[in-house]
C-alpha positions in Angstrom: 53.7 -45.6 98.0 56.6 -43.0 99.3 55.7 -43.5 102.8 55.8 -47.3 102.5 59.1 -47.2 101.1 60.4 -44.9 104.1 59.3 -47.6 106.5 60.9 -50.1 104.8 64.4 -48.3 104.9 64.0 -48.3 108.7 62.8 -52.1 108.6 65.4 -53.2 106.1 68.3 -51.2 108.8 67.1 -53.3 112.1 67.1 -56.5 110.1 70.3 -55.9 108.7 72.0 -54.8 112.1 69.8 -58.0 113.7 71.3 -60.3 110.9 74.8 -59.2 111.5 74.1 -59.7 115.2 73.1 -63.4 114.9 75.8 -64.2 112.3 78.4 -62.9 115.4 76.6 -64.6 118.2 76.5 -67.9 116.0 80.1 -68.1 115.1 81.3 -67.4 118.4 79.1 -66.4 121.6 82.2 -65.3 123.7 83.2 -62.6 120.7 86.9 -63.7 121.4 88.0 -65.9 118.6 85.5 -64.6 115.3 86.4 -65.9 112.1 85.8 -62.5 110.4 86.3 -64.0 106.7 83.3 -66.0 107.4 81.0 -63.6 109.0 81.9 -61.0 106.3 80.7 -63.8 103.4 77.6 -64.7 105.2 76.7 -61.1 105.7 76.7 -60.4 101.8 74.2 -62.6 100.9 71.6 -60.6 102.0 72.8 -57.9 100.0 73.5 -60.0 96.8 69.6 -61.2 97.4 68.3 -58.0 97.0 70.7 -56.5 94.4 69.4 -59.5 92.0 65.8 -58.5 92.9 66.5 -54.8 92.0 68.4 -56.2 89.1 64.9 -58.0 87.6 62.1 -55.5 88.5 63.6 -51.8 88.5 63.4 -49.7 85.6 66.4 -47.8 84.0 65.8 -43.9 84.9 63.5 -41.6 82.4 67.4 -39.6 82.1 69.4 -42.5 81.1 66.9 -43.5 78.6 66.7 -40.0 76.7 70.4 -39.7 77.0 71.1 -42.9 75.6 68.8 -41.7 72.4 65.7 -43.8 73.5 63.1 -41.8 74.0 60.0 -43.9 73.3 61.5 -45.9 76.1 62.0 -43.1 78.7 58.5 -41.9 77.9 56.8 -45.3 79.1 59.3 -45.0 82.0 57.9 -42.0 82.5 54.4 -43.0 82.2 54.9 -46.1 85.2 56.4 -43.3 87.8 52.5 -41.0 87.1 50.6 -44.3 87.7 52.7 -45.1 90.5 52.5 -41.7 91.7 48.2 -41.5 90.9 48.8 -38.9 88.2 47.0 -41.2 85.8 44.9 -37.9 84.1 48.1 -36.0 82.8 49.7 -37.1 79.4 53.6 -37.1 78.9 54.7 -35.5 76.0 57.8 -37.2 74.0 59.0 -33.9 72.9 59.7 -32.9 76.3 62.8 -35.5 76.6 64.5 -34.1 73.4 66.4 -31.2 75.0 67.9 -33.8 77.2 68.9 -35.3 74.3 72.1 -33.9 73.1 73.3 -34.3 69.3 76.9 -35.5 70.2 76.0 -37.8 73.2 78.0 -39.5 75.0 75.6 -42.7 75.2 75.9 -43.4 71.4 79.4 -43.3 71.7 79.8 -46.1 74.6 77.6 -48.1 72.5 74.4 -47.9 74.8 72.0 -48.0 71.3 
């Protein structure tokens, strides 16, 4: 799925360029009296939509979860990554996450628990 993700990066860039061009042409085809504030506001909507989708579907990283003293969730995240990368035969040892968590972890002080 890495290859398809890299291909989607190029598609997203091209689509963003097309959307920006369409917004500018619809605003003023001669491009002499553009309403730049409105154009900027309209160009933010696709980014906001993708941001909300990412917020809903992406997981926290295993490193962040381990440093936030949540090793079981970190193990689940690593298991998910292994399944997504077709490494189903391996098993993640939760003990491998312990060196990532310092006793005076800043995550515990910030309130991530």
